[in-house]
Each structure stands twice: as C-alpha cells, then as structure tokens.
C-alpha positions as CSV (number, residue, x, y, z in Angstrom):
1,M,51.7,164.1,-41.4
2,K,49.1,166.7,-43.3
3,D,48.6,164.0,-45.9
4,I,47.4,160.8,-44.5
5,R,44.0,160.5,-44.5
6,P,42.7,160.6,-40.8
7,E,41.5,157.1,-40.3
8,I,45.3,155.8,-40.7
9,K,46.2,158.5,-38.2
10,T,43.6,157.4,-35.9
11,I,45.1,153.6,-36.2
12,L,48.8,154.4,-35.9
13,F,48.2,156.5,-32.6
14,F,46.3,153.4,-31.1
15,I,48.2,151.4,-32.2
16,A,51.3,152.8,-31.0
17,Y,49.7,153.5,-27.6
18,F,48.5,149.9,-26.6
19,I,52.0,148.4,-27.9
20,L,53.3,150.7,-25.8
21,F,50.9,150.0,-23.0
22,I,51.8,146.2,-23.2
23,L,55.1,146.6,-23.4
24,I,55.5,148.9,-20.1
25,R,53.0,146.0,-18.4
26,T,55.2,143.3,-19.6
27,F,58.6,144.8,-18.4
28,Q,57.8,146.5,-15.2
29,P,57.6,144.8,-12.1
30,I,54.6,144.3,-9.9
31,G,54.1,147.3,-7.9
32,S,52.3,147.5,-4.4
33,P,49.1,146.8,-3.7
34,H,48.5,149.7,-2.1
35,G,48.7,152.1,-5.3
36,P,48.7,151.6,-9.0
37,N,51.8,151.1,-11.3
38,I,52.8,152.8,-14.0
39,S,51.3,150.8,-16.7
40,D,47.9,150.9,-14.9
41,I,48.1,154.7,-14.8
42,F,49.0,154.6,-18.5
43,F,46.0,152.5,-19.2
44,L,43.8,154.7,-17.4
45,L,45.0,157.9,-19.4
46,S,43.8,156.1,-22.4
47,I,40.2,156.4,-21.9
48,P,40.4,160.4,-21.6
49,T,43.1,160.5,-24.3
50,S,40.4,158.8,-26.3
51,I,37.3,160.9,-25.6
52,I,39.7,164.1,-26.2
53,Y,40.7,162.4,-29.8
54,S,36.9,161.6,-30.6
55,I,36.4,165.6,-29.6
56,V,38.8,166.7,-31.5
57,L,37.9,164.6,-34.7
58,F,34.2,165.8,-34.3
59,Y,35.0,169.7,-34.4
60,K,37.1,168.7,-37.2
61,F,34.4,166.7,-39.0
62,F,31.6,169.8,-38.7
63,K,34.4,172.6,-39.3
64,S,35.6,170.9,-42.9
65,G,32.8,168.9,-43.6
66,N,35.1,165.5,-44.4
67,R,33.5,162.3,-44.1
68,N,36.9,160.8,-43.3
69,Y,36.6,162.2,-39.7
70,I,33.5,160.1,-38.9
71,N,35.1,157.3,-39.9
72,A,38.2,157.7,-37.9
73,L,35.1,158.4,-35.3
74,F,33.9,154.7,-35.9
75,I,38.0,153.3,-35.8
76,V,38.1,154.6,-32.5
77,T,35.0,152.6,-31.5
78,A,36.3,149.1,-33.0
79,L,39.9,149.8,-31.6
80,W,38.1,150.0,-27.9
81,I,36.0,147.0,-28.8
82,I,38.5,144.7,-30.1
83,F,41.2,146.0,-27.2
84,Y,38.2,145.6,-24.5
85,N,37.5,141.7,-25.3
86,L,41.3,141.0,-25.9
87,L,41.8,142.3,-22.4
88,K,40.0,139.8,-20.9
89,Y,42.3,137.0,-22.7
90,I,45.9,138.1,-23.2
91,I,46.4,140.9,-20.5
92,Y,44.4,140.3,-17.4
C-alpha cells in the first residue's frame, strides 16, 4: 500500500469509516437516553481521528515536501464539509 497516493488513501479511509458508522447506526437498536450508543461514540471518535490524521499529513508534508499531502489535507476538509451537510438530511 506504499505506492498508493496519499489522496486516494485519505478518500478510502474516510469512506470506509463513515460507511461503517452508518451501518452501525442502522443496525444498532436505540440505546437509553442517559448514555450514548456505540455509533455515537464512533462518530465522536472520528473528530480526534481526523485531527491526528491531519497532523500526520502535515508532518509528512514538511518532512518530504510532497504536495500530495497538502492535497490530502484539502480532501479531509472537503469530506468533513460534505459529511456534515449530509448529516442534516440523511442521518439525523
């Protein structure tokens, strides 16, 4: 997997992550009102995962100088914008 460009790795990672989130959300029964479901915890963990992934991309960009890592950061931003806009209409 080393020969795949960082942009494609980023897209594949986030597509798999959010498809897994949606699948967990649809198949899991509704939990108690006093605690979050596993899908809610999974969704909340996506935020620090994205931040850590962005920091790794910044580090790799400054270490190698490859522009593909900056493009991957733009993709992370665009995917979050698209996902949050879809949240209003599809999931919640």
